[in-house]
C-alpha positions as protocol buffer text, in pm:
chain_id: "A"
residue {
  index: 1
  type: MET
  ca { x: -629 y: 6612 z: 440 }
}
residue {
  index: 2
  type: ASN
  ca { x: -462 y: 6778 z: 134 }
}
residue {
  index: 3
  type: LYS
  ca { x: -642 y: 6923 z: -149 }
}
residue {
  index: 4
  type: THR
  ca { x: -537 y: 6897 z: -519 }
}
residue {
  index: 5
  type: ILE
  ca { x: -692 y: 7018 z: -842 }
}
residue {
  index: 6
  type: THR
  ca { x: -709 y: 6774 z: -1136 }
}
residue {
  index: 7
  type: LEU
  ca { x: -827 y: 6799 z: -1502 }
}
residue {
  index: 8
  type: ALA
  ca { x: -1177 y: 6654 z: -1490 }
}
residue {
  index: 9
  type: LYS
  ca { x: -1224 y: 6656 z: -1875 }
}
residue {
  index: 10
  type: ARG
  ca { x: -1078 y: 6808 z: -2183 }
}
residue {
  index: 11
  type: PRO
  ca { x: -1269 y: 7129 z: -2290 }
}
residue {
  index: 12
  type: ILE
  ca { x: -1419 y: 7177 z: -2609 }
}
residue {
  index: 13
  type: GLY
  ca { x: -1387 y: 7560 z: -2712 }
}
residue {
  index: 14
  type: GLU
  ca { x: -1358 y: 7791 z: -2405 }
}
residue {
  index: 15
  type: PRO
  ca { x: -1274 y: 7617 z: -2074 }
}
residue {
  index: 16
  type: SER
  ca { x: -1512 y: 7618 z: -1785 }
}
residue {
  index: 17
  type: ALA
  ca { x: -1508 y: 7548 z: -1424 }
}
residue {
  index: 18
  type: SER
  ca { x: -1651 y: 7200 z: -1481 }
}
residue {
  index: 19
  type: ASP
  ca { x: -1335 y: 7105 z: -1650 }
}
residue {
  index: 20
  type: PHE
  ca { x: -1158 y: 7099 z: -1317 }
}
residue {
  index: 21
  type: ALA
  ca { x: -1211 y: 6885 z: -1018 }
}
residue {
  index: 22
  type: PHE
  ca { x: -1105 y: 6926 z: -650 }
}
residue {
  index: 23
  type: GLU
  ca { x: -993 y: 6611 z: -475 }
}
residue {
  index: 24
  type: THR
  ca { x: -856 y: 6530 z: -126 }
}
residue {
  index: 25
  type: GLU
  ca { x: -585 y: 6289 z: -34 }
}
residue {
  index: 26
  type: ALA
  ca { x: -380 y: 6212 z: 269 }
}
residue {
  index: 27
  type: THR
  ca { x: -112 y: 6471 z: 361 }
}
residue {
  index: 28
  type: PRO
  ca { x: 213 y: 6314 z: 232 }
}
residue {
  index: 29
  type: THR
  ca { x: 523 y: 6254 z: 432 }
}
residue {
  index: 30
  type: ILE
  ca { x: 890 y: 6266 z: 315 }
}
residue {
  index: 31
  type: LYS
  ca { x: 1154 y: 5991 z: 267 }
}
residue {
  index: 32
  type: ASP
  ca { x: 1534 y: 6042 z: 265 }
}
residue {
  index: 33
  type: GLY
  ca { x: 1633 y: 6271 z: -16 }
}
residue {
  index: 34
  type: GLU
  ca { x: 1288 y: 6453 z: -35 }
}
residue {
  index: 35
  type: ILE
  ca { x: 1152 y: 6778 z: 83 }
}
residue {
  index: 36
  type: LEU
  ca { x: 795 y: 6869 z: 188 }
}
residue {
  index: 37
  type: LEU
  ca { x: 650 y: 7170 z: 7 }
}
residue {
  index: 38
  type: GLU
  ca { x: 360 y: 7400 z: 105 }
}
residue {
  index: 39
  type: THR
  ca { x: 241 y: 7602 z: -194 }
}
residue {
  index: 40
  type: VAL
  ca { x: 246 y: 7980 z: -161 }
}
residue {
  index: 41
  type: TYR
  ca { x: 180 y: 8122 z: -521 }
}
residue {
  index: 42
  type: VAL
  ca { x: 54 y: 7945 z: -829 }
}
residue {
  index: 43
  type: SER
  ca { x: 90 y: 8087 z: -1175 }
}
residue {
  index: 44
  type: VAL
  ca { x: -192 y: 8058 z: -1438 }
}
residue {
  index: 45
  type: ASP
  ca { x: -88 y: 8115 z: -1791 }
}
residue {
  index: 46
  type: PRO
  ca { x: -259 y: 8110 z: -2140 }
}
residue {
  index: 47
  type: TYR
  ca { x: -46 y: 7826 z: -2261 }
}
residue {
  index: 48
  type: MET
  ca { x: -203 y: 7590 z: -2028 }
}
residue {
  index: 49
  type: ARG
  ca { x: -516 y: 7594 z: -2253 }
}
residue {
  index: 50
  type: GLY
  ca { x: -308 y: 7396 z: -2497 }
}
residue {
  index: 51
  type: ARG
  ca { x: -211 y: 7138 z: -2247 }
}
residue {
  index: 52
  type: MET
  ca { x: -570 y: 7087 z: -2161 }
}
residue {
  index: 53
  type: SER
  ca { x: -613 y: 6932 z: -2520 }
}
residue {
  index: 54
  type: ASN
  ca { x: -475 y: 6609 z: -2649 }
}
residue {
  index: 55
  type: ALA
  ca { x: -307 y: 6761 z: -2957 }
}
residue {
  index: 56
  type: LYS
  ca { x: 66 y: 6704 z: -3025 }
}
residue {
  index: 57
  type: SER
  ca { x: 266 y: 7008 z: -2898 }
}
residue {
  index: 58
  type: TYR
  ca { x: 595 y: 7119 z: -2759 }
}
residue {
  index: 59
  type: ILE
  ca { x: 494 y: 7001 z: -2411 }
}
residue {
  index: 60
  type: PRO
  ca { x: 297 y: 6694 z: -2308 }
}
residue {
  index: 61
  type: PRO
  ca { x: -76 y: 6745 z: -2242 }
}
residue {
  index: 62
  type: PHE
  ca { x: -227 y: 6717 z: -1893 }
}
residue {
  index: 63
  type: GLU
  ca { x: -372 y: 6385 z: -1815 }
}
residue {
  index: 64
  type: VAL
  ca { x: -751 y: 6364 z: -1743 }
}
residue {
  index: 65
  type: GLY
  ca { x: -795 y: 6268 z: -1372 }
}
residue {
  index: 66
  type: LYS
  ca { x: -449 y: 6385 z: -1278 }
}
residue {
  index: 67
  type: PRO
  ca { x: -326 y: 6708 z: -1114 }
}
residue {
  index: 68
  type: ILE
  ca { x: -271 y: 7016 z: -1315 }
}
residue {
  index: 69
  type: GLU
  ca { x: 84 y: 7147 z: -1299 }
}
residue {
  index: 70
  type: GLY
  ca { x: 244 y: 7487 z: -1366 }
}
residue {
  index: 71
  type: GLY
  ca { x: 475 y: 7738 z: -1212 }
}
residue {
  index: 72
  type: VAL
  ca { x: 473 y: 7741 z: -834 }
}
residue {
  index: 73
  type: VAL
  ca { x: 650 y: 7912 z: -550 }
}
residue {
  index: 74
  type: ALA
  ca { x: 648 y: 7690 z: -239 }
}
residue {
  index: 75
  type: LYS
  ca { x: 796 y: 7702 z: 104 }
}
residue {
  index: 76
  type: VAL
  ca { x: 1002 y: 7405 z: 237 }
}
residue {
  index: 77
  type: THR
  ca { x: 835 y: 7295 z: 562 }
}
residue {
  index: 78
  type: ALA
  ca { x: 1035 y: 6977 z: 629 }
}
residue {
  index: 79
  type: SER
  ca { x: 1351 y: 6839 z: 464 }
}
residue {
  index: 80
  type: LYS
  ca { x: 1550 y: 6529 z: 447 }
}
residue {
  index: 81
  type: HIS
  ca { x: 1757 y: 6651 z: 157 }
}
residue {
  index: 82
  type: PRO
  ca { x: 2110 y: 6792 z: 213 }
}
residue {
  index: 83
  type: ASP
  ca { x: 2058 y: 7089 z: -24 }
}
residue {
  index: 84
  type: PHE
  ca { x: 1733 y: 7220 z: 124 }
}
residue {
  index: 85
  type: GLN
  ca { x: 1637 y: 7338 z: 472 }
}
residue {
  index: 86
  type: SER
  ca { x: 1301 y: 7409 z: 636 }
}
residue {
  index: 87
  type: GLY
  ca { x: 1209 y: 7771 z: 571 }
}
residue {
  index: 88
  type: ASP
  ca { x: 1359 y: 7771 z: 227 }
}
residue {
  index: 89
  type: HIS
  ca { x: 1150 y: 7910 z: -63 }
}
residue {
  index: 90
  type: VAL
  ca { x: 1169 y: 7742 z: -410 }
}
residue {
  index: 91
  type: SER
  ca { x: 1016 y: 7795 z: -748 }
}
residue {
  index: 92
  type: GLY
  ca { x: 954 y: 7535 z: -1035 }
}
residue {
  index: 93
  type: MET
  ca { x: 696 y: 7335 z: -1211 }
}
residue {
  index: 94
  type: LEU
  ca { x: 481 y: 7167 z: -950 }
}
residue {
  index: 95
  type: ALA
  ca { x: 137 y: 7011 z: -913 }
}
residue {
  index: 96
  type: TRP
  ca { x: -173 y: 7216 z: -810 }
}
residue {
  index: 97
  type: LYS
  ca { x: -164 y: 7074 z: -454 }
}
residue {
  index: 98
  type: GLN
  ca { x: -162 y: 7255 z: -122 }
}
residue {
  index: 99
  type: ILE
  ca { x: 110 y: 7027 z: -3 }
}
residue {
  index: 100
  type: GLN
  ca { x: 340 y: 6795 z: -198 }
}
residue {
  index: 101
  type: THR
  ca { x: 686 y: 6623 z: -191 }
}
residue {
  index: 102
  type: SER
  ca { x: 971 y: 6673 z: -418 }
}
residue {
  index: 103
  type: THR
  ca { x: 1332 y: 6537 z: -466 }
}
residue {
  index: 104
  type: GLY
  ca { x: 1423 y: 6895 z: -544 }
}
residue {
  index: 105
  type: ARG
  ca { x: 1485 y: 6828 z: -907 }
}
residue {
  index: 106
  type: GLY
  ca { x: 1408 y: 7120 z: -1124 }
}
residue {
  index: 107
  type: LEU
  ca { x: 1353 y: 7347 z: -826 }
}
residue {
  index: 108
  type: ASN
  ca { x: 1539 y: 7683 z: -783 }
}
residue {
  index: 109
  type: LYS
  ca { x: 1578 y: 7852 z: -449 }
}
residue {
  index: 110
  type: VAL
  ca { x: 1436 y: 8201 z: -438 }
}
residue {
  index: 111
  type: ASP
  ca { x: 1514 y: 8495 z: -207 }
}
residue {
  index: 112
  type: PRO
  ca { x: 1204 y: 8667 z: -54 }
}
residue {
  index: 113
  type: GLU
  ca { x: 1425 y: 8953 z: 60 }
}
residue {
  index: 114
  type: ALA
  ca { x: 1551 y: 9030 z: -289 }
}
residue {
  index: 115
  type: ALA
  ca { x: 1208 y: 9040 z: -456 }
}
residue {
  index: 116
  type: PRO
  ca { x: 841 y: 8965 z: -366 }
}
residue {
  index: 117
  type: LEU
  ca { x: 795 y: 8589 z: -394 }
}
residue {
  index: 118
  type: SER
  ca { x: 520 y: 8628 z: -666 }
}
residue {
  index: 119
  type: ALA
  ca { x: 786 y: 8798 z: -889 }
}
residue {
  index: 120
  type: TYR
  ca { x: 956 y: 8471 z: -939 }
}
residue {
  index: 121
  type: LEU
  ca { x: 663 y: 8346 z: -1132 }
}
residue {
  index: 122
  type: GLY
  ca { x: 648 y: 8671 z: -1331 }
}
residue {
  index: 123
  type: LEU
  ca { x: 916 y: 8933 z: -1393 }
}
residue {
  index: 124
  type: LEU
  ca { x: 1183 y: 8715 z: -1254 }
}
residue {
  index: 125
  type: GLY
  ca { x: 1042 y: 8396 z: -1387 }
}
residue {
  index: 126
  type: MET
  ca { x: 920 y: 8244 z: -1708 }
}
residue {
  index: 127
  type: THR
  ca { x: 717 y: 8564 z: -1784 }
}
residue {
  index: 128
  type: GLY
  ca { x: 1024 y: 8799 z: -1780 }
}
residue {
  index: 129
  type: LEU
  ca { x: 1233 y: 8533 z: -1955 }
}
residue {
  index: 130
  type: THR
  ca { x: 982 y: 8498 z: -2240 }
}
residue {
  index: 131
  type: ALA
  ca { x: 958 y: 8881 z: -2275 }
}
residue {
  index: 132
  type: TYR
  ca { x: 1332 y: 8944 z: -2266 }
}
residue {
  index: 133
  type: CYS
  ca { x: 1459 y: 8659 z: -2476 }
}
residue {
  index: 134
  type: GLY
  ca { x: 1179 y: 8682 z: -2737 }
}
residue {
  index: 135
  type: LEU
  ca { x: 1234 y: 9054 z: -2784 }
}
residue {
  index: 136
  type: THR
  ca { x: 1604 y: 9070 z: -2773 }
}
residue {
  index: 137
  type: GLU
  ca { x: 1702 y: 8747 z: -2960 }
}
residue {
  index: 138
  type: ILE
  ca { x: 1434 y: 8748 z: -3233 }
}
residue {
  index: 139
  type: GLY
  ca { x: 1325 y: 9110 z: -3238 }
}
residue {
  index: 140
  type: THR
  ca { x: 1669 y: 9269 z: -3191 }
}
residue {
  index: 141
  type: PRO
  ca { x: 1514 y: 9615 z: -3134 }
}
residue {
  index: 142
  type: GLN
  ca { x: 1735 y: 9917 z: -3198 }
}
residue {
  index: 143
  type: ALA
  ca { x: 1701 y: 10271 z: -3045 }
}
residue {
  index: 144
  type: GLY
  ca { x: 1464 y: 10485 z: -3242 }
}
residue {
  index: 145
  type: GLU
  ca { x: 1259 y: 10190 z: -3391 }
}
residue {
  index: 146
  type: THR
  ca { x: 895 y: 10142 z: -3345 }
}
residue {
  index: 147
  type: LEU
  ca { x: 780 y: 9842 z: -3133 }
}
residue {
  index: 148
  type: VAL
  ca { x: 416 y: 9726 z: -3122 }
}
residue {
  index: 149
  type: VAL
  ca { x: 313 y: 9482 z: -2852 }
}
residue {
  index: 150
  type: SER
  ca { x: -29 y: 9289 z: -2867 }
}
residue {
  index: 151
  type: GLY
  ca { x: -176 y: 9179 z: -2534 }
}
residue {
  index: 152
  type: ALA
  ca { x: 28 y: 9465 z: -2394 }
}
residue {
  index: 153
  type: ALA
  ca { x: -145 y: 9476 z: -2064 }
}
residue {
  index: 154
  type: GLY
  ca { x: -92 y: 9104 z: -1997 }
}
residue {
  index: 155
  type: ALA
  ca { x: 205 y: 8932 z: -1816 }
}
residue {
  index: 156
  type: VAL
  ca { x: 452 y: 8908 z: -2108 }
}
residue {
  index: 157
  type: GLY
  ca { x: 331 y: 9207 z: -2302 }
}
residue {
  index: 158
  type: SER
  ca { x: 367 y: 9464 z: -2009 }
}
residue {
  index: 159
  type: VAL
  ca { x: 734 y: 9351 z: -1962 }
}
residue {
  index: 160
  type: VAL
  ca { x: 807 y: 9360 z: -2329 }
}
residue {
  index: 161
  type: GLY
  ca { x: 690 y: 9713 z: -2359 }
}
residue {
  index: 162
  type: GLN
  ca { x: 886 y: 9822 z: -2068 }
}
residue {
  index: 163
  type: ILE
  ca { x: 1214 y: 9657 z: -2207 }
}
residue {
  index: 164
  type: GLY
  ca { x: 1144 y: 9835 z: -2533 }
}
residue {
  index: 165
  type: LYS
  ca { x: 1138 y: 10164 z: -2378 }
}
residue {
  index: 166
  type: ILE
  ca { x: 1469 y: 10094 z: -2183 }
}
residue {
  index: 167
  type: LEU
  ca { x: 1616 y: 10000 z: -2515 }
}
residue {
  index: 168
  type: GLY
  ca { x: 1511 y: 10339 z: -2675 }
}
residue {
  index: 169
  type: CYS
  ca { x: 1215 y: 10229 z: -2889 }
}
residue {
  index: 170
  type: HIS
  ca { x: 897 y: 10404 z: -2965 }
}
residue {
  index: 171
  type: VAL
  ca { x: 648 y: 10162 z: -2805 }
}
residue {
  index: 172
  type: VAL
  ca { x: 269 y: 10111 z: -2883 }
}
residue {
  index: 173
  type: GLY
  ca { x: 62 y: 9865 z: -2690 }
}
residue {
  index: 174
  type: VAL
  ca { x: -258 y: 9709 z: -2781 }
}
residue {
  index: 175
  type: ALA
  ca { x: -502 y: 9607 z: -2505 }
}
residue {
  index: 176
  type: GLY
  ca { x: -877 y: 9545 z: -2448 }
}
residue {
  index: 177
  type: SER
  ca { x: -1000 y: 9837 z: -2247 }
}
residue {
  index: 178
  type: ASP
  ca { x: -948 y: 10214 z: -2202 }
}
residue {
  index: 179
  type: GLU
  ca { x: -843 y: 10151 z: -1853 }
}
residue {
  index: 180
  type: LYS
  ca { x: -568 y: 9901 z: -1975 }
}
residue {
  index: 181
  type: VAL
  ca { x: -462 y: 10139 z: -2239 }
}
residue {
  index: 182
  type: GLU
  ca { x: -418 y: 10423 z: -1973 }
}
residue {
  index: 183
  type: MET
  ca { x: -220 y: 10192 z: -1755 }
}
residue {
  index: 184
  type: LEU
  ca { x: 20 y: 10117 z: -2040 }
}
residue {
  index: 185
  type: THR
  ca { x: 108 y: 10483 z: -2071 }
}
residue {
  index: 186
  type: SER
  ca { x: 92 y: 10588 z: -1706 }
}
residue {
  index: 187
  type: LYS
  ca { x: 243 y: 10290 z: -1538 }
}
residue {
  index: 188
  type: PHE
  ca { x: 464 y: 10117 z: -1786 }
}
residue {
  index: 189
  type: GLY
  ca { x: 579 y: 10418 z: -2000 }
}
residue {
  index: 190
  type: PHE
  ca { x: 446 y: 10309 z: -2336 }
}
residue {
  index: 191
  type: ASP
  ca { x: 421 y: 10602 z: -2584 }
}
residue {
  index: 192
  type: ALA
  ca { x: 68 y: 10519 z: -2696 }
}
residue {
  index: 193
  type: GLY
  ca { x: -205 y: 10265 z: -2674 }
}
residue {
  index: 194
  type: ILE
  ca { x: -484 y: 10118 z: -2887 }
}
residue {
  index: 195
  type: ASN
  ca { x: -808 y: 9970 z: -2744 }
}
residue {
  index: 196
  type: TYR
  ca { x: -876 y: 9701 z: -2999 }
}
residue {
  index: 197
  type: LYS
  ca { x: -1229 y: 9656 z: -2885 }
}
residue {
  index: 198
  type: THR
  ca { x: -1327 y: 10016 z: -2975 }
}
residue {
  index: 199
  type: ALA
  ca { x: -1096 y: 10067 z: -3280 }
}
residue {
  index: 200
  type: GLU
  ca { x: -1313 y: 10032 z: -3582 }
}
residue {
  index: 201
  type: ASP
  ca { x: -1013 y: 9983 z: -3816 }
}
residue {
  index: 202
  type: MET
  ca { x: -702 y: 9831 z: -3653 }
}
residue {
  index: 203
  type: ALA
  ca { x: -490 y: 9923 z: -3956 }
}
residue {
  index: 204
  type: ALA
  ca { x: -590 y: 10282 z: -3932 }
}
residue {
  index: 205
  type: ALA
  ca { x: -520 y: 10282 z: -3556 }
}
residue {
  index: 206
  type: ILE
  ca { x: -179 y: 10153 z: -3617 }
}
residue {
  index: 207
  type: ASP
  ca { x: -110 y: 10400 z: -3890 }
}
residue {
  index: 208
  type: LYS
  ca { x: -205 y: 10684 z: -3644 }
}
residue {
  index: 209
  type: THR
  ca { x: 5 y: 10575 z: -3353 }
}
residue {
  index: 210
  type: CYS
  ca { x: 307 y: 10449 z: -3558 }
}
residue {
  index: 211
  type: PRO
  ca { x: 360 y: 10726 z: -3813 }
}
residue {
  index: 212
  type: ASP
  ca { x: 701 y: 10576 z: -3906 }
}
residue {
  index: 213
  type: GLY
  ca { x: 568 y: 10231 z: -3946 }
}
residue {
  index: 214
  type: VAL
  ca { x: 649 y: 9927 z: -3742 }
}
residue {
  index: 215
  type: ASP
  ca { x: 985 y: 9777 z: -3713 }
}
residue {
  index: 216
  type: VAL
  ca { x: 928 y: 9502 z: -3436 }
}
residue {
  index: 217
  type: TYR
  ca { x: 590 y: 9335 z: -3350 }
}
residue {
  index: 218
  type: PHE
  ca { x: 584 y: 9127 z: -3055 }
}
residue {
  index: 219
  type: ASP
  ca { x: 247 y: 8927 z: -3093 }
}
residue {
  index: 220
  type: ASN
  ca { x: 83 y: 8775 z: -2802 }
}
residue {
  index: 221
  type: VAL
  ca { x: -276 y: 8759 z: -2963 }
}
residue {
  index: 222
  type: ALA
  ca { x: -290 y: 8687 z: -3331 }
}
residue {
  index: 223
  type: GLY
  ca { x: -610 y: 8736 z: -3505 }
}
residue {
  index: 224
  type: LYS
  ca { x: -748 y: 9066 z: -3629 }
}
residue {
  index: 225
  type: VAL
  ca { x: -515 y: 9277 z: -3429 }
}
residue {
  index: 226
  type: SER
  ca { x: -224 y: 9115 z: -3600 }
}
residue {
  index: 227
  type: ASP
  ca { x: -384 y: 9153 z: -3945 }
}
residue {
  index: 228
  type: GLY
  ca { x: -395 y: 9529 z: -3889 }
}
residue {
  index: 229
  type: VAL
  ca { x: -28 y: 9536 z: -3776 }
}
residue {
  index: 230
  type: TYR
  ca { x: 108 y: 9345 z: -4072 }
}
residue {
  index: 231
  type: LEU
  ca { x: -11 y: 9604 z: -4311 }
}
residue {
  index: 232
  type: HIS
  ca { x: 228 y: 9856 z: -4164 }
}
residue {
  index: 233
  type: MET
  ca { x: 548 y: 9656 z: -4124 }
}
residue {
  index: 234
  type: ASN
  ca { x: 854 y: 9827 z: -4238 }
}
residue {
  index: 235
  type: ARG
  ca { x: 1124 y: 9681 z: -4467 }
}
residue {
  index: 236
  type: LEU
  ca { x: 1327 y: 9423 z: -4274 }
}
residue {
  index: 237
  type: GLY
  ca { x: 1075 y: 9428 z: -3979 }
}
residue {
  index: 238
  type: ARG
  ca { x: 1069 y: 9148 z: -3726 }
}
residue {
  index: 239
  type: ILE
  ca { x: 753 y: 8963 z: -3622 }
}
residue {
  index: 240
  type: ILE
  ca { x: 785 y: 8771 z: -3294 }
}
residue {
  index: 241
  type: ASN
  ca { x: 504 y: 8512 z: -3247 }
}
residue {
  index: 242
  type: CYS
  ca { x: 483 y: 8439 z: -2881 }
}
residue {
  index: 243
  type: GLY
  ca { x: 112 y: 8371 z: -2831 }
}
residue {
  index: 244
  type: ALA
  ca { x: -220 y: 8329 z: -3005 }
}
residue {
  index: 245
  type: ILE
  ca { x: -495 y: 8370 z: -2750 }
}
residue {
  index: 246
  type: ALA
  ca { x: -744 y: 8487 z: -3003 }
}
residue {
  index: 247
  type: HIS
  ca { x: -738 y: 8134 z: -3135 }
}
residue {
  index: 248
  type: TYR
  ca { x: -681 y: 7919 z: -2836 }
}
residue {
  index: 249
  type: ASN
  ca { x: -1044 y: 7829 z: -2794 }
}
residue {
  index: 250
  type: GLU
  ca { x: -1124 y: 7779 z: -3164 }
}
residue {
  index: 251
  type: THR
  ca { x: -1264 y: 7435 z: -3267 }
}
residue {
  index: 252
  type: SER
  ca { x: -1152 y: 7483 z: -3635 }
}
residue {
  index: 253
  type: ILE
  ca { x: -861 y: 7634 z: -3792 }
}
residue {
  index: 254
  type: PRO
  ca { x: -931 y: 8004 z: -3851 }
}
residue {
  index: 255
  type: MET
  ca { x: -878 y: 8165 z: -4179 }
}
residue {
  index: 256
  type: ALA
  ca { x: -695 y: 8496 z: -4218 }
}
residue {
  index: 257
  type: PRO
  ca { x: -526 y: 8717 z: -4455 }
}
residue {
  index: 258
  type: ARG
  ca { x: -229 y: 8547 z: -4629 }
}
residue {
  index: 259
  type: VAL
  ca { x: 100 y: 8689 z: -4512 }
}
residue {
  index: 260
  type: GLU
  ca { x: 341 y: 8545 z: -4767 }
}
residue {
  index: 261
  type: MET
  ca { x: 340 y: 8850 z: -5005 }
}
residue {
  index: 262
  type: MET
  ca { x: 386 y: 9094 z: -4719 }
}
residue {
  index: 263
  type: LEU
  ca { x: 675 y: 8887 z: -4587 }
}
residue {
  index: 264
  type: ILE
  ca { x: 848 y: 8878 z: -4926 }
}
residue {
  index: 265
  type: LYS
  ca { x: 775 y: 9229 z: -5030 }
}
residue {
  index: 266
  type: ASN
  ca { x: 925 y: 9376 z: -4711 }
}
residue {
  index: 267
  type: SER
  ca { x: 1181 y: 9098 z: -4645 }
}
residue {
  index: 268
  type: LEU
  ca { x: 1019 y: 9051 z: -4308 }
}
residue {
  index: 269
  type: ARG
  ca { x: 1125 y: 8793 z: -4065 }
}
residue {
  index: 270
  type: MET
  ca { x: 843 y: 8601 z: -3874 }
}
residue {
  index: 271
  type: GLN
  ca { x: 948 y: 8360 z: -3599 }
}
residue {
  index: 272
  type: GLY
  ca { x: 759 y: 8161 z: -3340 }
}
residue {
  index: 273
  type: PHE
  ca { x: 928 y: 8057 z: -3019 }
}
residue {
  index: 274
  type: ILE
  ca { x: 895 y: 7896 z: -2667 }
}
residue {
  index: 275
  type: VAL
  ca { x: 1108 y: 8026 z: -2390 }
}
residue {
  index: 276
  type: ASN
  ca { x: 1294 y: 7704 z: -2350 }
}
residue {
  index: 277
  type: ASP
  ca { x: 1460 y: 7776 z: -2693 }
}
residue {
  index: 278
  type: PHE
  ca { x: 1683 y: 8017 z: -2511 }
}
residue {
  index: 279
  type: THR
  ca { x: 1780 y: 7817 z: -2193 }
}
residue {
  index: 280
  type: ASP
  ca { x: 2144 y: 7913 z: -2239 }
}
residue {
  index: 281
  type: LYS
  ca { x: 2042 y: 8285 z: -2217 }
}
residue {
  index: 282
  type: PHE
  ca { x: 1860 y: 8252 z: -1885 }
}
residue {
  index: 283
  type: PRO
  ca { x: 2125 y: 8337 z: -1637 }
}
residue {
  index: 284
  type: ALA
  ca { x: 2232 y: 8668 z: -1820 }
}
residue {
  index: 285
  type: ALA
  ca { x: 1854 y: 8751 z: -1861 }
}
residue {
  index: 286
  type: ILE
  ca { x: 1770 y: 8716 z: -1502 }
}
residue {
  index: 287
  type: GLN
  ca { x: 2063 y: 8913 z: -1404 }
}
residue {
  index: 288
  type: GLN
  ca { x: 1964 y: 9205 z: -1634 }
}
residue {
  index: 289
  type: LEU
  ca { x: 1592 y: 9191 z: -1541 }
}
residue {
  index: 290
  type: ALA
  ca { x: 1689 y: 9179 z: -1161 }
}
residue {
  index: 291
  type: GLN
  ca { x: 1924 y: 9488 z: -1219 }
}
residue {
  index: 292
  type: TRP
  ca { x: 1645 y: 9680 z: -1408 }
}
residue {
  index: 293
  type: LEU
  ca { x: 1395 y: 9596 z: -1129 }
}
residue {
  index: 294
  type: SER
  ca { x: 1629 y: 9708 z: -850 }
}
residue {
  index: 295
  type: GLU
  ca { x: 1708 y: 10029 z: -1048 }
}
residue {
  index: 296
  type: GLY
  ca { x: 1331 y: 10105 z: -1070 }
}
residue {
  index: 297
  type: LYS
  ca { x: 1330 y: 10074 z: -1451 }
}
residue {
  index: 298
  type: LEU
  ca { x: 1084 y: 9782 z: -1452 }
}
residue {
  index: 299
  type: ALA
  ca { x: 751 y: 9797 z: -1267 }
}
residue {
  index: 300
  type: LEU
  ca { x: 593 y: 9483 z: -1125 }
}
residue {
  index: 301
  type: ALA
  ca { x: 246 y: 9426 z: -1276 }
}
residue {
  index: 302
  type: GLU
  ca { x: 27 y: 9154 z: -1106 }
}
residue {
  index: 303
  type: THR
  ca { x: -328 y: 9060 z: -1046 }
}
residue {
  index: 304
  type: VAL
  ca { x: -334 y: 8842 z: -739 }
}
residue {
  index: 305
  type: VAL
  ca { x: -630 y: 8606 z: -662 }
}
residue {
  index: 306
  type: GLU
  ca { x: -665 y: 8483 z: -310 }
}
residue {
  index: 307
  type: GLY
  ca { x: -718 y: 8125 z: -211 }
}
residue {
  index: 308
  type: PHE
  ca { x: -634 y: 7778 z: -341 }
}
residue {
  index: 309
  type: ASP
  ca { x: -1005 y: 7701 z: -445 }
}
residue {
  index: 310
  type: ASN
  ca { x: -987 y: 8009 z: -673 }
}
residue {
  index: 311
  type: ILE
  ca { x: -707 y: 7887 z: -895 }
}
residue {
  index: 312
  type: PRO
  ca { x: -931 y: 7759 z: -1167 }
}
residue {
  index: 313
  type: GLN
  ca { x: -1130 y: 8079 z: -1188 }
}
residue {
  index: 314
  type: ALA
  ca { x: -802 y: 8274 z: -1199 }
}
residue {
  index: 315
  type: PHE
  ca { x: -715 y: 8073 z: -1510 }
}
residue {
  index: 316
  type: LEU
  ca { x: -1057 y: 8119 z: -1679 }
}
residue {
  index: 317
  type: ASP
  ca { x: -1044 y: 8492 z: -1604 }
}
residue {
  index: 318
  type: LEU
  ca { x: -732 y: 8511 z: -1844 }
}
residue {
  index: 319
  type: PHE
  ca { x: -970 y: 8461 z: -2141 }
}
residue {
  index: 320
  type: ALA
  ca { x: -1193 y: 8744 z: -2010 }
}
residue {
  index: 321
  type: GLY
  ca { x: -903 y: 8983 z: -2007 }
}
residue {
  index: 322
  type: ALA
  ca { x: -950 y: 9012 z: -1626 }
}
residue {
  index: 323
  type: ASN
  ca { x: -574 y: 9033 z: -1548 }
}
residue {
  index: 324
  type: ARG
  ca { x: -351 y: 9340 z: -1529 }
}
residue {
  index: 325
  type: GLY
  ca { x: -3 y: 9193 z: -1583 }
}
residue {
  index: 326
  type: LYS
  ca { x: 83 y: 8870 z: -1442 }
}
residue {
  index: 327
  type: MET
  ca { x: -202 y: 8661 z: -1296 }
}
residue {
  index: 328
  type: VAL
  ca { x: -111 y: 8457 z: -987 }
}
residue {
  index: 329
  type: ALA
  ca { x: -302 y: 8289 z: -717 }
}
residue {
  index: 330
  type: LYS
  ca { x: -195 y: 8341 z: -361 }
}
residue {
  index: 331
  type: VAL
  ca { x: -260 y: 8017 z: -157 }
}
């Protein structure tokens, strides 16, 4: 029998294990033009929380009673498709199933000899593309500028900070523990870090670590962290809105400082985005990320959870800040 994980019900507030259900089904067989896939790695990402709700968004919500889907690296175990052979590895948006069939549409072959398979869900996948495209296309950082990254120890944030250093920026990361802050400077080369959970005054902490102000702010968090950063944005600064995990489990619209006067006074640019806004940039971005990885300029950062049955818990752990870099489940 084949296991699958479905959305049992839509969560109210923070998700819990009861929002997921494990079901079994017959192991599928392939028809002409199809391939049989065995899941190897599964990506869990904060944006999935939005898909668990029935609100209008840039991507359709998950359906109750239907399998969850997300980024997956899988092995081809049988093929009746001319473009795929048994033993190939692929990545793409697939269901949370141990085994499934596919026509191959939307899948990309990946090379396990060129990089660890999990990297194709992180640094060489949507994580790396989000970091690279958001920072370079919206943030346009210049050497000597100051870049602040919230959620800096997470999947996207850790890559953003490393790219900022490659481009010659003074980089400050905000994270949720002293251990994570130490990792930012020792492993990823950040110039400084802030533990937002112990910082009594975020604005003062930003002032201390960013003596020349903030030119580029890559925001994965929103909330009080961002309120403190906004106060120190330099004229013509750029604010990149990538995520807002501080608010994903809110049941009402949170109120915060009004930003309009700050935007006007300093001629700031604030722009939200999703990675698919930049699909035309993907080939060049992946080439550059792969080059930096091969040159040792980028460090892989992963938290790997073992076992298909632990995929939902890996997702829930994101909201507790349990991940260091990209969170993946190894099936």
